[in-house]
C-alpha positions in Angstrom: 233.9 -55.9 -310.2 233.7 -54.1 -306.6 229.4 -55.1 -306.8 230.6 -58.9 -307.7 233.0 -59.1 -304.6 230.4 -57.3 -302.4 228.1 -60.0 -303.5 230.2 -62.9 -302.6 230.8 -61.2 -299.6 226.7 -61.3 -298.9 226.5 -64.8 -299.6 229.4 -65.9 -297.6 228.6 -64.2 -294.4 224.9 -65.1 -294.9 226.3 -68.8 -295.4 228.1 -68.5 -291.9 224.9 -67.4 -290.1 222.6 -70.2 -291.3 225.7 -72.5 -290.8 225.6 -71.4 -286.9 222.3 -71.4 -286.6 221.5 -74.7 -288.2 224.1 -75.9 -285.4 222.4 -74.2 -282.4 219.2 -75.8 -283.8 220.4 -79.2 -284.5 222.3 -79.3 -280.9 218.9 -78.7 -279.2 217.5 -81.2 -280.8 220.3 -83.9 -280.7 220.9 -83.1 -276.9 219.9 -86.9 -275.5 222.0 -88.3 -278.4 225.1 -86.3 -277.6 224.4 -87.2 -273.7 223.8 -90.8 -274.6 227.3 -91.2 -276.6 229.7 -88.3 -275.0 230.6 -88.2 -271.4 230.6 -85.1 -269.5 228.2 -83.9 -272.2 226.5 -81.4 -270.5 229.9 -79.0 -270.5 230.0 -79.8 -274.6 226.2 -79.0 -275.0 226.2 -75.7 -273.5 230.0 -75.1 -275.0 228.2 -75.7 -278.2 225.3 -73.7 -277.9 226.9 -70.3 -276.2 229.6 -70.8 -279.5 227.0 -71.0 -281.8 224.9 -68.3 -280.5 227.9 -66.3 -280.1 229.2 -66.5 -283.9 225.6 -66.2 -285.6 225.5 -62.9 -283.5 229.0 -61.8 -284.7 228.0 -62.8 -288.1 224.5 -61.1 -288.3 226.4 -58.0 -286.9 229.2 -58.2 -289.3 226.6 -58.5 -292.4 224.6 -55.6 -291.4 227.5 -53.0 -291.2 228.2 -54.5 -295.1 224.8 -53.4 -295.9 224.5 -50.3 -294.4 228.3 -49.2 -294.8 229.8 -51.1 -297.4 232.3 -53.8 -297.8 235.0 -51.5 -296.1 233.4 -50.4 -293.3 235.5 -49.3 -290.1 234.7 -51.9 -288.2 234.5 -54.9 -290.7 238.1 -56.2 -290.3 237.5 -56.6 -286.5 234.2 -58.3 -287.3 236.0 -60.6 -289.8 238.7 -61.6 -287.2 236.1 -62.0 -284.6 233.8 -64.1 -287.1 236.3 -66.3 -288.7 239.2 -67.2 -286.9 238.1 -68.1 -283.7 235.0 -69.8 -285.0 237.3 -72.5 -287.2 239.8 -72.9 -283.6 236.1 -73.4 -281.4 234.9 -75.9 -284.4 238.4 -78.0 -284.2 238.3 -78.0 -280.5 234.5 -79.4 -280.3 235.8 -81.8 -283.1 239.0 -83.1 -281.0 236.9 -83.2 -278.0 234.0 -85.2 -279.4 236.6 -87.9 -280.9 238.8 -88.0 -277.5 235.7 -88.3 -275.2 233.3 -90.4 -277.4 232.1 -93.5 -275.5 233.7 -96.5 -276.7 232.8 -99.9 -275.7 235.0 -102.9 -276.6 232.3 -105.1 -278.8 231.6 -108.5 -277.4 232.7 -111.4 -279.6 229.8 -113.5 -278.8 226.4 -110.8 -278.2 224.4 -112.1 -275.5 220.4 -111.3 -275.6 219.3 -110.1 -272.3 215.8 -109.7 -270.9 214.9 -106.9 -268.3 211.7 -107.4 -266.4 210.1 -104.6 -264.2 206.7 -104.1 -262.8 206.4 -100.1 -263.6 207.3 -98.2 -266.6 210.6 -96.3 -264.9 211.7 -99.3 -263.1 214.2 -100.8 -265.5 216.2 -97.2 -266.0 216.2 -96.4 -262.3 217.5 -99.6 -261.2 219.5 -100.7 -264.2 219.8 -98.0 -266.5 223.5 -97.1 -266.9 224.4 -101.3 -267.3 221.6 -101.7 -269.9 223.2 -98.9 -271.6 226.7 -100.3 -271.2 225.5 -103.7 -272.5 223.8 -102.5 -275.5 227.2 -100.2 -276.4 228.9 -104.1 -276.2 226.9 -105.4 -279.2 224.3 -106.9 -276.5 220.7 -107.5 -277.8 218.1 -106.2 -275.0 214.9 -106.7 -274.6 212.2 -105.5 -272.0 209.1 -106.3 -270.2 207.4 -104.0 -268.1 203.9 -105.4 -266.3 201.9 -102.0 -266.1 201.0 -98.4 -266.9 201.8 -97.6 -263.4 198.5 -95.9 -263.0 198.5 -96.0 -259.2 201.8 -93.9 -259.0 201.0 -91.7 -261.9 199.5 -90.7 -265.3 198.9 -94.0 -266.8 198.0 -92.2 -270.1 201.8 -90.8 -270.2 203.5 -93.2 -268.3 203.9 -96.0 -270.9 204.9 -93.3 -273.8 207.7 -92.7 -271.6 208.9 -95.6 -271.2 209.3 -96.2 -274.7 211.4 -92.8 -275.1 213.8 -94.4 -272.8 213.7 -97.8 -274.3 214.4 -95.9 -277.5 217.3 -93.8 -275.7 218.9 -96.8 -274.2 218.7 -98.7 -277.5 216.3 -101.5 -276.7 215.6 -104.2 -279.3 212.1 -104.4 -277.9 210.1 -103.4 -275.4 206.7 -104.8 -274.6 204.2 -103.0 -272.0 201.4 -105.0 -270.5 198.6 -103.7 -268.5 198.5 -105.7 -265.3 196.3 -103.9 -262.2 199.0 -101.8 -260.6 199.7 -102.7 -256.6 197.9 -105.8 -257.8 200.2 -107.6 -259.3 200.4 -110.6 -256.7 197.1 -111.6 -257.5 197.7 -111.8 -261.0 200.8 -113.9 -260.6 199.8 -117.1 -262.9 199.0 -114.6 -265.9 202.2 -112.9 -265.3 204.0 -116.2 -265.5 202.1 -116.9 -268.5 203.2 -113.6 -270.5 207.0 -114.2 -268.9 207.4 -117.8 -270.4 206.1 -116.1 -274.0 208.6 -113.5 -274.0 211.6 -116.1 -272.8 210.7 -118.4 -275.8 210.4 -115.8 -278.0 213.8 -114.0 -277.1 215.7 -117.0 -275.9 217.5 -114.8 -273.5 221.1 -115.5 -272.1 220.6 -113.7 -268.9 217.3 -112.1 -267.3 217.0 -109.3 -265.0 214.6 -108.8 -262.9 213.4 -107.5 -259.5 215.2 -108.7 -256.1 213.0 -110.5 -253.6 214.7 -107.9 -250.9 211.8 -105.2 -251.6 209.1 -103.5 -250.0 206.9 -102.8 -252.9 204.6 -105.5 -253.4 204.3 -105.4 -256.9 208.5 -105.8 -257.6 208.2 -108.9 -255.2 205.4 -110.5 -257.3 207.4 -110.0 -260.5 210.3 -111.6 -259.2 208.6 -114.8 -257.9 206.8 -114.9 -261.6 209.8 -114.4 -262.9 211.9 -117.2 -261.0 208.7 -119.5 -261.7 208.6 -118.4 -265.6 212.5 -118.5 -265.7 213.0 -122.0 -263.7 215.1 -123.7 -266.7 217.1 -120.2 -267.2 220.5 -120.8 -266.4 221.4 -116.8 -265.4 219.2 -114.5 -263.4 220.4 -111.3 -261.5 218.3 -109.1 -259.5 218.8 -105.4 -259.6 218.3 -102.7 -257.0 215.3 -100.8 -257.1 214.9 -97.7 -254.6 212.5 -99.5 -252.8 215.0 -103.0 -251.6 215.5 -103.3 -248.0 218.9 -103.8 -246.5 218.9 -107.6 -246.8 219.7 -106.5 -250.6 223.2 -107.5 -251.0 224.8 -107.5 -254.5 227.9 -109.9 -255.6 227.9 -109.1 -258.5 228.7 -105.6 -260.2 228.9 -103.7 -263.5 231.3 -100.9 -263.9 229.4 -97.9 -265.5 231.9 -94.8 -264.6 230.7 -93.5 -268.5 227.7 -94.0 -268.1 226.2 -92.1 -265.1 225.2 -88.9 -267.4 223.7 -91.5 -269.9 221.7 -93.3 -266.9 220.3 -89.7 -265.1 218.8 -88.9 -268.7 217.1 -92.1 -269.1 215.5 -91.7 -265.9 214.8 -88.0 -267.0 212.7 -89.6 -269.4 209.9 -90.4 -266.8 209.0 -86.6 -266.6 205.9 -87.8 -264.6 207.4 -89.2 -262.0 210.3 -86.3 -261.5 209.2 -85.4 -257.9 209.7 -88.7 -256.6 213.0 -88.3 -254.4 214.6 -91.2 -256.0 214.5 -89.6 -259.3 216.9 -86.6 -258.4 220.2 -86.5 -259.7 222.5 -86.6 -256.4 220.4 -89.5 -255.3 221.1 -91.5 -258.6 224.9 -90.2 -258.4 225.0 -91.2 -254.8 223.7 -94.9 -255.3 226.1 -95.3 -258.3 229.1 -94.0 -256.1 228.3 -96.3 -253.3 228.2 -99.3 -255.3 231.1 -98.2 -257.4 233.2 -97.8 -254.0 232.5 -101.4 -252.8 233.3 -103.0 -256.4 236.5 -100.7 -255.9 236.0 -98.7 -259.2 234.1 -95.3 -259.7 230.7 -96.2 -260.1 229.4 -99.2 -260.6 225.4 -100.9 -260.1 224.9 -104.0 -258.2 223.1 -107.2 -258.7 222.4 -110.2 -256.8 222.6 -113.6 -258.4 220.0 -116.1 -258.4 222.1 -118.2 -260.6 224.6 -117.4 -263.1 226.5 -119.7 -265.4 230.0 -118.2 -266.5 229.2 -119.4 -270.2 226.2 -117.9 -270.1 227.2 -114.2 -268.5 230.5 -114.2 -271.0 231.5 -110.2 -270.9 228.7 -108.5 -270.0 
């Protein structure tokens, strides 16, 4: 009987160790998913890692004592206390935190189809990453069109892959990446217009997001012009704020994104090739969101210029 109890104890503690190691590994592998759907997820992420590692270690020590000293080893009751009760409390706290803090967006009664157009692989996340995440969570369908591989500004071999990773993280339904010549888009306007027109026919968007004309980057200006030509029959076109906009960029439409600050930061981080650019830094991203939030009288916001906007087309965007 004693041997049977001993065997059950061994199996139980081994299962506990495996469970906490599995939680540790799964949390590491699911870091981006946690960030995508839980505000203040950085604290939660490290909390889960610390607890999983600690309880796995306590369980391993307890198992070692059992194997070397038997079930009734002097440290056994203390180890049982440290391994079992606190772990149950910790897991309860994690579950309550997840339920209380998960991003919950009210689903739209009339889902929209949104087309976001950018010149370079990282433009969409940098300019409107929080808004894009928010509209997806509200049930709208998001499509992306990127004009270049960004060869002049980084490694063209990895930047498209990073763009796809960013699109997947945010939840794009489709992301097309073209291979027009970087920094020379103004010379390829007619070709871009044809590509955008084709995308508009396929997607039939309610809203188009694109670069502003008030931008010092020649590629951004070219994409703006091509979008307006291709979208000449579209009712709603909004222009997002790239880091290279001029002082003439004056947003009149704002999207509150207080629950999506960390989501935007993480989406920008998917573009690892561009990590040394000043506008990729977390403090600059937060600062811009806070500045536009101050203008909109909310915590954090992203601002857009309005080319034209139909109220029925914008819905509960």
